[in-house]
N, C-alpha and C positions, 0 to 999 in steps of 0.2 A: 606024259603027266595028264594032259587034258584030252579027252576023247574027241576024235575027229569024225564028223558025219559028212558024207559026200552026197550031194544032190538029193536031200531028203524030199519026198513028195509031200504035198500039202496035207494029205490024209494022215501023214505021220507026225506033223508038227506038234499036235497037242501031246502026243506020247513022248516024243524026243525032248521037247523043251518045256516040260512041266517044272514047276518050282518045288523046292523041298517043302514039305509040309509037316505040321506037328499035330498031335492028337489033342483037340480041344477038350475032350472028356477027361484027359489026365489033369487038366488044370481047374476044371469047373468046381470040384469039391473044395479045393483049397481056397478058391476065390469066394465061395459062398461062406466058408468058415471065417475068412478075414473080414468080409463085409459085415457079417453078423456081430463079430467081436467089436469092430469100430463103432457100429451102430449102438451097441449095448453099453460099451465101456468108454468110448471116447478116447481121450489121450491115453488112458492107461491101457486100452485095447491096442492102440498103435505101438506103445512102448513094449508091450509083451510080445507082440509079433516081430518087432524089430530085434528083440533079444533072441528070439527063436530063429529068425531067418539070417540076420546079419551079425549076430553075436555082438550087438551094439547096445549099450545101456547108457541112458542119459536122463538127467532130471528135467531137462528142457528139450523140447522139440524144435524150438525156434532158435535160429542162429543169432547170437548177440550182435547189436549194432556196431559194437566196438570191433568185432571180427571183420565186419564188412568194411568199416572205415580204415582199418590197418592192413587190409589185404594188398594194397599197392606196394607195401614194403616187402612182401614176400614173392612178388612176380618179377621175373627177369625183365630188364629194360627192353630187350629186343622183342620179347613176347608182347609187352605193353604196347610198343610202337606198332607191331603187327595187328594187334586187336584194334587200335585206333584207326589204322588204315582201312581194315575190314569194316569197321563201324561206319566210317564215312561213305564207303561204296554201297554198303547195304541201305544206308539212309537215302542216298541219291536215287537208287533204283526203285525203292518202295515209295518214296514221295511222288514219283511220277505216276503212281497208280491211283492217286486221288482223283475222283470224278466229280464233275459239276452237275448240279441239279438242272434238269431240262423240263420245262413245262410245255406239254403238248396239247394243243386245242384239237381234240378228236372230232368235234362237231361244233358249230356256232353255239356259244353259250356253255360248252362243256370243256373244262380243263383238267387234265390228269398229269400227275408227276410222282416221282419217287424221291424221298429224302433218306439220307444215311444217318443211322444212330450207331454209336459204338456199343458193344457188349459191356455191361457194367463190370463183371467180375470174371477173371480168367485164371486158371491154374496151369502153370507151365511145368511139365515134368522134364528135368534134364538129367539124362544118364550120367552116372558117376562111377565111383569105385575104381576099377582097373583102368577105365578110359573115360575120364571126366570131359564130357563134350561141352566145353564153354562156348564153342562156336555155335551150338544149338540155342543157347541162351541169346546170342546175338540175333540169330535168325528169327526167333519167336518174339522176343521182347521189343525189337525195333519196330516191326509193323504194328504191334499192339499199341505202342506209344503213338505212332503216326495216326492210327485209327481212333485215338482218343479214349482208350480203355481207362476207366476210372481206377480200378484196383487190379494190380498184377501180383499174383502170388507164385512163388517158385518152390518147388520140392525137388530134392536131389539126394541120392543115397550118400551116406557118410563114407569117407575113406577108411583105410585100415587103422588110422589113428583116431577114428571116431569123429572127425571133423569134416568140413566141406572144403574142397580144394580151393586154394587162394585164387586161381585163375577165374573160377566161376564167381566168386565173391567180388573180384576186381571188375568183371564185366557187369555185375549187378550194381556196383558202386557207380560206374560210369553212366549207367542208364537210369539211376535214381530209384533202384528197386530195394526196398528194405525188409520186405516180407519174405523170408527165406527159411525153409524147414528142412532139417536134415533127416529126411525119410525117403526110403526107396521102395520099389516094388509094388505089389498089390495094395499094401497098406497106404501108400501115398495116394493112389487113385481112390481108394475108398474114403480117405479123409477129405479129399476135395469134393467127392460126390456127396458125402453125408454131412461133413462138418464135424468138428470136435470143439472142446473148450478153447483150444489154441488155434486150430486151423479152420478158417471159414470155408463154408461150402461155396462152390463157384458155379457160374452159368455154363461154362465151356472149359473142357480140358484139352490141353495141347501137349504134344511131345512124343517122341519115339521111346521104345523100350524093348525088352525081351518078350517072349511069348506070353509070360505071366502079366506083364504090364499091358500088352495089347488085348489080352482076354479080359483083364479087369476094366479096360476102357469100354469094351463091348458091353460088359455087365452094367457099368455106370450109365451107359446109354439107355439100357432098358429101364433104368431107374429114373429116367427123365432128364439126365444131364447130357448136354450136347458135347461131342467130341470133334476133333479136327479130322481124323481119319484113322483107319486101322492099319497102321504102318507094320509091314512085315520086314523080313530080312532084306538087306541092301542088295541091289542088282545093277549090273552095267551091261549094256549091249554096245558093241563096236561094229560099225561097217567100214570096211577099209578096202581100197583098191591097191594096185601094185606100186603106187607112188607113196604110200604110207611108210613111216619109219617103224620097223618091227620092234626096235628098243622102246620107243615111245609107247607103243601098244602094249607091250609086255608089262611095262611099268604101270600103266593104267589098270590092267587086269589084276596084278597082285595088290595094287593099292586098294582096290575095292574088295578083293578077297580077304584082306586082313581085317575087315570089319567084324567077321564072325564066320563060324564054321558052316552056317547055313546061308551065307551069302552066295550069289550066283553070278558068274560072268560068262558072256557069250561073245564070240568074235565071228562075224560072217564076212566072207570075202570071195571074190571070183579068182583069187590067186592061191593055188595050193602051196607054192613056195613060201608065200608070206605066212600062211598058217603054220607051216613047219618051222620057219624061223622064229616066229613068236613063241611057239611051244618050247623050243630049245633055250631061248633067252629066259623064259619064265623059270625053267629048272635052275638056272644060275642065279637069277636075281632073288628068287624067293629065299635062298640061303642067307642072304644079307639081312632079312627081317627078324626083329625080336619076336614077332608074332608068327613065325614061320609055321609052326604046327597048325595054327588056326588057318592060315592061308592055304596050306596044303589040303586041308579037309575041304575047304570051299572049292578049290580048283578040281578036286576029285568029282564034284558034281556039276562042273562047268562044261562048256561045249566050244569046240571049233567047227565051224560049218563052212563047207565049200558049196558055192552056188554058181549057177551058170552066168549070172550078171549081177551088177550092183543093184539094179532095179529089183531083182529077186531078193537080194539081201535086205533092201528096205521093206519089201513086202513082208518078209519074215519078221522084221523088227516091229512093224505096225501090228502084226498078229500077236507078238509077245508083249507089246506095250510096256517097254522098260521104264524103270525109274529114271535112270541116266542113259543117254544115247550119245555116243561120239561118232561123228561122221569124218573119217580120216581119208578123204578122197580129194583129188585135185579140183573138182567142181563142187565142193561141199556146200557152198552157199546157194548154188543153183538146185541141188538136190533137196534142200530144205522144204520146198513146196510139196514134195511127195510124203512128207512125214505127217501122219495124222494122230499117232498115239505115242506119247512119251511124256515123262514128267519134266525133264530138262535136257536140252540138246546142246552139244559142244561141237562147233563147226571148225574143222581144219586141224592140222597136225599139232599145232602148238596149244590148242584149247584142251588142256588136261582137265579131267573131271575134278581134280583137287581144287582147281580154281573156283568152281561153283560151290564146293564144299566149305570154302573158307572165305574168300576175299574178293571175288569178281563183283559181287553185289546181288546176284540172283539168290533165291532161297533154296536151301538144301533140304527142307522138309517137304518131301515129295511123295506122290502116290506110288505104292508098290504092289506086287502081286497081280499085275495086269489091270489094276483099277484105273491106270492112266487112260483106258479107253473112254472113261467118262468123268474122271476127276482131275483136279488141278492141284498144283503145289500150294503151300501156304503163301498168302498175300495179305495186303492191307484189308481186303474185303473179308477175309476169314475172321477178322476180329470185329466185323460190322454186321448190321442187319439193315435191310431196306424196308421202308414202310411206304406204301402207296397212299397218295392223296388225291382227292378230286373235289371240284367245285362245280355245281350245276345251277345255272341261273334259271329263272322261270321260263325265259325264251328257250334255253337248252332243254328243259324238261318237256316243253311243248314239242320240240323237235324229236326227242327220244321216246316220249310217252307211247305213241301207238305201237312201237316195236316192243318196248318193255311189256305192255299189256298183252300183246299177241303171244309172246313167248311165255309169259307167266300163266295165262289162261290155258295154253297148250300143255303146260306141265302140271295143270290142276292146282296151282298155287295162287288163288284169287286174291289173297291178302297182298301179295306183291302188286297186283294191278290196282288194288284199292289204294295203296300208298301213292300211286301216281294221280288217280282221279281226285282224291281228297285235297291234294295240293292244287291241282289245276282248277278245281271248283271254288277254291278259296278266293274271295274278292278283296282281301286286304293286300 
């Protein structure tokens, strides 16, 4: 089912381990059309597009407060308890990210520091429809709350009944979020970027989505609205030695493959026997999934890779820079020092990727498409900005003055030098 590559040369890596891609040109015309409609017609533009795309007609784009308040009655008790456990763990992990202000005296009389300020208004896009990702609302809203964001707005596609799934509303209720809009796709991103009569424009847009949502976020960025990242299809890379449990690995591979037909999973090992066992188990396990067809399409684009050593496997992983990385080796904790590029790492045979997706506490909104070489996953800092401050005394300016003037004059910016002289010549 999954193609096996044996000892690929580094010169072949880019070709063999490329991600599935989509044609951005195929979405650009529709995105322009939607943004123009929302810009010109506001709420009515959003409603018209929702009717065209989602076959959903509504007099109100905003979810009534009563629906949010009553959501707990529609959610299974076991699910509510699971959500509360996950909420507690995510809260603990992200609260640990709060940093303290540190004042540094760079020179006598010169003090510099940075202070943190929350982003005022954020829009959270939560995928819905066939797979309502209420876990993503936990992952985005909790760090936003910790960061001190003043206004949190949520948009999510309506389900087949034209409403928002109760689990999403229940999470919103738990977190004290009342501004929820039943809008999906490009029109939701356009509304957050431009604002309408009902939906406020925001300073930064967060959340994953399909290729249309991702392209719409890129378009919004060009309009001057910040975004979290351009999240692509889900991906998982597993490095495993002969001590790994092949059933565990197979389960991890298909759990990630069921996200979407364009998801990609890769298993790299120095054991060919392990690769073949995992492949055989995948064939059996995938039949048990309701999303079997989706997972099969994903696995057809995935890879099993035989390498000479575990160190070579990790080198390949660093090259690929996966969203999720599982190290299923006997010395997994020791190997972590060799990992330089990954969104989130899971160490040991029992550290399944599902733990990070839901309840361990780490964030599941992560860089994809190889961007983990330079980007991080969502954190409290994603909802904050840093402002630098400094204070310079007269003594400090005397110490800095000659250097400032020398550099300013060398750059031909004599006004900068004058700003120093005029202060030092002042007798008051």
